[in-house]
N, C-alpha and C positions, 0 to 999 in steps of 0.2 A: 503493499500500499503505500510505501514511501513515494515511488515516483509518481503515485496520481496525487498526493500531497503537495509535493513541490511542484506540478504542472499546473496545479490549481493557481499558483502565484507566479510561475516562473514563465508558462507557455510552451510551445511546441518544443523548445529546445530543451527541456528537462525530460523528454520522453525517450527512454532509451533507445538506441541504433542497434540493428542485429549484427552488425560486423564484427566477426570474431568473436560473435557470443557464444558458439559452441566450445571455443578452446578455453573461454574465459571459465566455463563451467567445468570443463576437465581440469583445469590448474586449480580451481577452489578443491577441487576433489582430492588431487594431489595433496594440497597443504594439507588438508582435513586429516592426512594419514602421516603427515610430516616428512612427505617426500621434496627433494629439492628442484624447485620449479625453474627456478634460472637455469639450472643445469640442462634440465628436457629441452627448455626453450633454445639453449645455445646448440645442441645437438641438430636441430633444423636451422640453425641461423635466424631466428627470432628472438627480439628483444621484449625484455619485460613490460615494455611501455604498449607494445604492439597489442600486446591483451588485454593489459588493465586499463588502457583507453580508448573507447568505441569511435574515437573521432578519426584514429590512424587506421591505414590498411594494413590488413592482415590475409596475405593472397590465399586462396583455397589449397593450393598443395600444400603449404606449411600448415594450415589447420589442420589437413588432412594427416600429415605425418606428426603433428602435437597428438592429435587424438590415438593414432597409432602406438605411441611411446607411451601415452598416457595409460592405454590399457596393458603394457608388457609390464610395466611399474605397478599397476595396480591388482595385476595377475586376473584381469576381468575382461573377458572375451565378448563380451555382450555389454562394451562400455556405452557407446551411443545410445544403445535401447535403454540402459537404465539412467541415464544423465535425462532424455528426452520424460521418462515417465512421471519425474515430480518436480520440473522447473515451472516458475511463474511464467506463463505464455503472455503477459505483458511484456515481457523481455524481447521479443521479436519484433517491437517498435511500432509505431506508427500504424504498419501494416494491419498489425492487432485488432487495433481501434477502429480501423474502417470494416474489419471484419465483423468485430463484434458487434457492429451498429448496422449491418446489413439486414436486408427483410426477411431472407431466407437463405439456406444453405448453398443454394449454387450460385446466387449473388456474392455471398461471401468468398466463395472458390475464385469465381470469377475475379475479384476484386485482388484477391492474391496473385491468381495469374498475371495478372495486369500490373502490378506492383513488380512482381519479379522481372519482367519484360523491360521495364521502362528503368529499373535500378540496377540493371545488367548483374543481377544477384549470380553467386557461384552456382546456384540451381535454378533451373526454370519448370515451371508448373503447365501443363498443359491439362485442361479441364473438357471432357467429351460427353457429350449427354446425347443419347438416341433411344429407342423406345424400351428397350431393356436395360442399359448399363448408364451408370454416371461413374464414368473412369477419369481418374486422378493420375495424371503419370508424372514422375519427376528425370531430369536430366540434368546432366553436367554442361557446363558452359567452359569448353575450350581447358577440360580437367580429363585426365583418362580415369574414367568409371572404373577400371579394375584395378586401380592404386588404393580405391577405398572400400569399407565396409560401415565404418562406425557412424561418420555423419550420414550415409543414405539412411542407416537402419534410423538416427536419430529422427530425420524429417518425415519418415514413412510414420513414427508414433505419434511426433507431432502434429502431423495433419489429420490423422485419426482423431487425436484429442481435440484439437481446434473442430470437428465434426460434430463431436460430443458434446462439446461444451456451447457450441453455438445453438444445436437442436435441443437441449438439455435431456440426451438420452444415451443409451449404452450402445450406440450404433455398430454393428458389427460388419464388418465387409463382405460381400459374397466371394471373394476372391482376393487375394494378395500375390503380387509377383514379385520376386527380388532378384537381381542378376547374379548376385556373388551367390557361393556354394557355402554349407554347413555339414560339418560332418556328419551331424544329427540335429533332427528338430528340437530346438530349445523349448522347453515346457512354457518357458516365461512368454515365448512369443503366443503359443495358441490359445494360452490363458486372456492375454492382453486382446489380442485381435480378433478371436473368437470364429476364425474362418481357416479353409484351408491355405496353406502358405506353399508357394512354388520357388525353392530354390533354385539355380541354375537357370533362370527364364531370360527371354530376350530384351525385358524391359522391368524398369520399377515401376509398379502400376499399384493403385487401390481402386478396388471396382467394386461398387454398392450398387443396388438396385435401384433402377431410373427413379422410383418411386419416393427416395429421400430427397431428390433435388429440390422440391418445393415446401419440406418443413421449414415450418416458419422458424424465424431466429426468436427464442425464447429468454426472457429477461434481459433483452437487448441493452447494450453496455452503450449509453447516449455520451460519455464523456468527452470523447472528439468532437461530436455534433455541437456541445454545448460550448465548447472551447472555441472552436471554429464559429460559431455565432458570437462571440464575444471579441473576435478577432475583425470580424466583418463590421461590427458595431464600432469599432475604435476605428478602421479604414474609412466608414463613410460620414464619420460624426462631423466632420466640417462642411456638409452639405446644407445649405438652407432649408429652414423649415418654414411652414407645414408640409409635411408630404403627402402624397395622393394615397387613399387606404389600399388599393389593390396592389400596388407598386409596392408600398412597404410591405405587404404581405408576402409579395413574390421573393422581395429582397430578405425576407429573414429566411425563406424556405431553402433559397438556393446554395448556399453555403454547406447546408447538409449533404444536399446531394451531389456537389460538385466531386468530392473522393471517390463516389460510388459511378461516376461516368455517367449518372442519371441525370444530368441538368437540362433536360429537354422542356419544351412548351407541354408536352402531354405528361410527364411524371410531376412537373408542377401543379398542372390544373387539376391532376388526381390527389394531390396534397392537399389542394384547396377546397375540394369537394366540387368540382365543376368540369365543364367539358372544356375541350381544347378550344373550342372554336367560341366559348362564352369568356373565356381567359383572354384570347386575341381582340374580341369584341371590346370587352370592358376595359383592356388596357388602351386600345386606340381612342378611348372614350376620355382617358386621361392623360391622351397625346403621346403615346409611348409604345414601342413595339418591344416584345418579348426580349427580341434578339439585341435591342439596344443595352434593356437591364443587365442581360447575362454579360456582355462585355463591358460593361462599367463595373458589376463586380467582380469580373476575373482582374481587369486592370488595378482593382483598389486593392484586392487582396493579393495579387502577385507582389506590389510595393511594398504590402505589410510585411509578406513572407521574405521577400530579398533581403528586409533589414533586420532578420533574423539568420545571421551569419551562421549557425551552425546548420540551417536546411540546404542541402544541395539541390542545385536548379533542377537536377532531374525530379526530386522528391516534390519541388514544387508544382511543377508539371503535372505531377501524378495528382497532388493535391486538388488542382485546379480542374481536374475530370480531362485532361489530355491523356492521348494513348501513345503519341510520340514527344519526345522533348521537342525536337525539329519545329512542330505545330506550335508549341508554347512560344519559342523563340521567334518566330515567325510572326506572331499576334503581337509579342510583347514590343517589338521593333515597330508595328503597326499604330501601337499608343504610344510610346514614347520617342522613337526615334533611335534608339539603342537596343542592343541584345540586353539579356539580365545579367549577364556578366560583366558587361560594361557599365550597367546602372548601378551594381553593386560595388563598384570601384568608385564610380563618379556622385551617384545619387543618394547615395547614403551615408556619406560623410559627417554630417550633423547629427545621425542619429545615435552617437556613442561609440565604444569601442569595438573594434572589427569582432573581438571575438577568433574563436578557432574555425577555420575552412575545413569542409569535410571534402573529402576525396572519396572517389568512384567505390560503389559497394562491392563486395567480393562473395 
């Protein structure tokens, strides 16, 4: 809960980042049993600050090697599985809060997929839904899959835990495929996943029945929605009053829909209990179009987020609902005449100390 208490007062910069998170968990486990963590890190050419500070990049191959060495030190052949069973899911960072405020399971998974795609994470998620199956495939980016077993087991457990938490059920996959082999079926695997497990498969994939895709998010965590709403209010506070009532309502809804990539007129109309045609007609009566409001909200929030020097540009693009960083960059140039990075250098000098600059995700 500490991250949440800090987040309430410090904003988005206080939310943990996912970079190197699994290695941090492994090192914490090593410390608990009195192992020499710096020696383990030195063996893979990593520095303690790369594990202790989530602002510093830790390459995926190094993280894989750290997990392998930690497993050997701990004599734990299922280290990735064990680490994933107990950690606080909020530690995966901003993506958790978007997932936790999604409307249903498939929306949550698609948000995770979009995040990993845009942030260039070490692992990519693909989500496929047909009449029979909801399939969640995991794949590495520029990393030899054969070099790893602990990290992929960590993510398989984590994805299943997220699905269970979002739906508040003990969801069991229909089938689980894992590319590496085990000498024998670990009893803990069968107990946790509750399904048949195929080792030595051609893919790393969790397969649920298609019917679970529409399960609603139970006990939705609106922490991020509330935080983004406060950002929007601050970003728009200097505009003249009074405001048109429907426009104000649209502006209250949009910040919550943007991170879910659902900031469309139809989604806003549904949130406000009216048809898309009615929304368009009533906004026209107030002398404004929906696209104008959307552009204004995005532009104001972009400037506000860029003042948070800990937020990478790619993460800002994701929060604003873009599917590609280039789309955000082009839009921001249209709004301000400069790229987001140029604006961060020249346009936010008066906003205080620069803080730590994030690096690309791994």
